[in-house]
C-alpha positions as CSV (number, residue, x, y, z in Angstrom):
1,M,-55.2,44.2,-48.7
2,S,-55.2,47.5,-46.8
3,L,-58.3,46.8,-44.9
4,L,-56.7,43.6,-43.6
5,R,-53.5,45.4,-42.5
6,Y,-55.7,48.1,-40.9
7,G,-57.5,45.5,-38.9
8,L,-54.0,43.9,-37.8
9,R,-52.8,47.1,-36.6
10,R,-55.6,47.6,-34.3
11,L,-56.1,44.0,-33.2
12,L,-52.3,43.7,-32.3
13,P,-52.1,46.1,-29.4
14,V,-55.3,44.9,-28.0
15,A,-54.0,41.0,-28.2
16,L,-50.8,42.2,-26.5
17,V,-52.5,43.8,-23.6
18,A,-54.8,40.8,-22.9
19,V,-51.7,38.4,-23.0
20,L,-49.8,40.4,-20.4
21,S,-52.8,41.1,-18.2
22,A,-53.3,37.2,-18.0
23,C,-50.0,36.7,-16.4
24,G,-51.2,38.4,-13.3
25,Y,-49.7,40.5,-10.6
26,T,-47.5,38.9,-8.0
27,T,-45.4,40.6,-5.4
28,E,-42.0,39.5,-4.4
29,Q,-43.3,38.3,-1.0
30,E,-45.7,36.0,-2.8
31,L,-42.7,34.6,-4.7
32,R,-40.4,34.2,-1.8
33,G,-43.2,32.5,0.1
34,F,-43.7,30.0,-2.7
35,V,-39.9,29.3,-2.9
36,D,-39.7,28.7,1.0
37,A,-42.5,26.3,1.0
38,E,-41.2,24.2,-1.8
39,R,-37.8,24.0,0.0
40,A,-39.5,23.1,3.1
41,A,-41.4,20.4,1.4
42,L,-38.3,18.9,-0.3
43,R,-36.7,16.3,1.8
44,P,-33.5,14.3,0.5
45,V,-33.6,10.6,0.8
46,S,-30.3,9.0,2.2
47,K,-29.3,5.7,3.0
48,A,-26.7,4.7,5.5
49,I,-23.5,3.6,4.1
50,P,-22.4,0.3,5.2
51,S,-19.2,0.0,7.3
52,P,-16.1,-1.5,5.5
53,K,-15.3,-4.9,6.1
54,P,-12.0,-5.7,7.8
55,F,-9.0,-6.5,5.5
56,E,-7.8,-10.0,5.7
57,A,-4.2,-10.5,4.4
58,A,-3.4,-13.6,2.7
59,V,-0.3,-15.8,4.0
60,Y,2.0,-17.2,1.4
61,D,4.0,-20.2,2.5
62,E,6.8,-20.4,0.0
63,G,8.2,-23.6,1.1
64,G,8.4,-26.0,-1.9
65,K,6.1,-23.8,-4.1
66,P,6.9,-22.1,-7.3
67,D,7.4,-18.5,-7.5
68,P,4.0,-16.8,-8.4
69,F,5.9,-13.8,-9.9
70,S,8.3,-15.8,-12.5
71,K,7.9,-15.6,-16.0
72,Q,7.2,-19.4,-16.2
73,S,4.2,-19.1,-13.9
74,F,2.9,-16.0,-15.9
75,V,3.1,-18.1,-19.3
76,Q,1.5,-21.3,-17.6
77,S,-1.4,-19.1,-16.4
78,M,-1.8,-17.6,-19.8
79,V,-1.5,-20.5,-22.2
80,G,-1.8,-23.5,-19.9
81,P,0.6,-26.0,-18.6
82,A,0.6,-28.3,-21.7
83,K,1.6,-25.6,-24.2
84,A,4.1,-24.0,-21.9
85,A,5.8,-27.3,-21.2
86,K,6.2,-27.9,-25.0
87,P,9.8,-27.8,-26.3
88,S,10.7,-24.8,-28.3
89,M,11.7,-25.0,-32.0
90,A,14.4,-22.4,-31.3
91,T,16.2,-24.7,-28.9
92,P,18.8,-26.1,-31.4
93,E,19.3,-22.4,-32.7
94,L,20.3,-21.1,-29.3
95,A,22.7,-24.0,-28.5
96,R,25.1,-23.3,-31.5
97,V,28.2,-20.9,-31.5
98,R,27.2,-17.4,-32.8
99,E,28.6,-16.1,-36.0
100,P,30.3,-12.6,-36.1
101,L,27.4,-11.0,-38.2
102,E,24.9,-11.7,-35.4
103,A,26.2,-9.0,-33.3
104,F,24.9,-6.4,-35.6
105,A,21.3,-5.3,-36.2
106,L,19.9,-6.2,-39.7
107,D,19.4,-2.4,-40.6
108,T,23.0,-1.5,-39.8
109,M,24.2,-4.0,-42.5
110,A,24.3,-3.3,-46.3
111,L,24.4,-5.9,-49.1
112,V,27.0,-4.4,-51.5
113,G,27.2,-7.2,-54.1
114,V,26.7,-10.9,-55.0
115,I,29.2,-13.0,-56.7
116,S,29.2,-16.6,-57.9
117,K,32.0,-18.9,-56.5
118,D,32.1,-22.6,-57.4
119,G,28.5,-22.2,-58.8
120,Q,27.1,-20.8,-55.5
121,N,26.0,-17.4,-54.9
122,V,28.1,-15.6,-52.2
123,A,26.7,-12.1,-50.9
124,L,29.2,-9.4,-49.9
125,V,27.9,-7.7,-46.7
126,R,29.3,-4.4,-45.2
127,A,28.9,-4.3,-41.3
128,D,31.0,-2.2,-39.1
129,N,32.9,-0.8,-42.1
130,K,34.1,-4.4,-43.0
131,L,33.3,-6.5,-45.9
132,H,32.0,-10.0,-45.1
133,Q,31.2,-13.0,-47.3
134,V,27.8,-14.7,-46.7
135,V,26.5,-17.9,-48.1
136,A,23.2,-19.8,-47.7
137,G,23.1,-21.4,-44.2
138,N,24.9,-18.5,-42.5
139,Y,23.4,-16.4,-39.7
140,L,22.7,-12.7,-39.8
141,G,21.2,-10.0,-37.5
142,Q,20.1,-10.3,-33.7
143,N,17.0,-12.1,-34.4
144,L,18.6,-15.7,-35.3
145,G,18.3,-14.8,-38.8
146,K,19.5,-17.8,-41.1
147,V,20.1,-17.1,-44.8
148,T,17.8,-19.3,-46.8
149,K,18.5,-17.8,-50.4
150,I,20.8,-15.4,-52.1
151,D,19.6,-13.8,-55.3
152,G,21.4,-11.2,-57.5
153,T,19.8,-8.2,-55.4
154,R,18.8,-9.7,-52.2
155,I,19.3,-12.0,-49.4
156,T,16.3,-13.9,-47.8
157,L,16.3,-14.7,-44.1
158,R,14.3,-16.9,-41.9
159,E,14.3,-15.2,-38.5
160,L,12.9,-16.4,-35.0
161,V,11.4,-13.9,-32.9
162,Q,10.3,-14.3,-29.2
163,D,7.0,-12.9,-28.1
164,D,5.9,-11.5,-24.8
165,L,4.7,-15.0,-23.6
166,G,8.0,-16.6,-24.6
167,E,6.8,-18.3,-27.6
168,W,9.0,-18.3,-30.9
169,A,7.6,-17.2,-34.2
170,V,9.1,-17.7,-37.7
171,R,9.2,-14.6,-39.9
172,S,10.8,-13.7,-43.2
173,N,13.0,-10.9,-43.8
174,M,15.3,-9.5,-46.5
175,L,18.5,-7.6,-46.8
176,K,18.3,-5.7,-50.2
177,L,21.2,-4.5,-52.4
178,Q,22.2,-1.0,-51.8
179,E,22.9,1.3,-54.6
180,M,26.0,3.2,-54.6
181,S,25.6,7.1,-55.0
182,K,28.1,8.9,-57.2
C-alpha cells in the first residue's frame, strides 16, 4: 500500500506540469486579436419593418338601428335572439305589489319563533326591531323570496335571482330559528 502511495506522490506533480504545459502560452495581444476578428466576422441579420397600414374609421349610422351598447344587444349576442326573446318566469313576480319584509335583506332578519294558528304554522320574524307574522306564500328578502314551507325551526324560501346576462334562476334558501342568549 505504501508503495502505491509513494508512486502516486511522484506521479501527481509530473501529471500536473504536463496538463498545464498543454494549455500553451498566449499573450494578451493574441487574445485581443482573436476577439476583434470574431466581432468583425459577426454581422447581424435584420429585416425591414413594414410600414403601418392607415387606420380606417368605421361609420355608424344610427338611424333605425338598435343601440349596440345596450344590455339587450349584449344578451342577444351572447345567447342568441331566440333565447333572449323568451319570456321570463319572473315576470309575474315583478308585477305584484311588494310586501313590507321585501325591503330587508334576508341576513338582517331573524326567525324568533313559530306558532300554530288555525292549524297553519305562522312564523314570527324580527326585522328592523319589529315583529312580523309570516305564513306560507308571503315574500321575504330582496331576492323575490317566496315562503314555501314553515317548520318548527326554519322557513324555506324559493328565491329568483338574476344573473349578468339577465336570465332568472331559482334557488332555495332558509331562515333558521335564532337561539336567544341569556
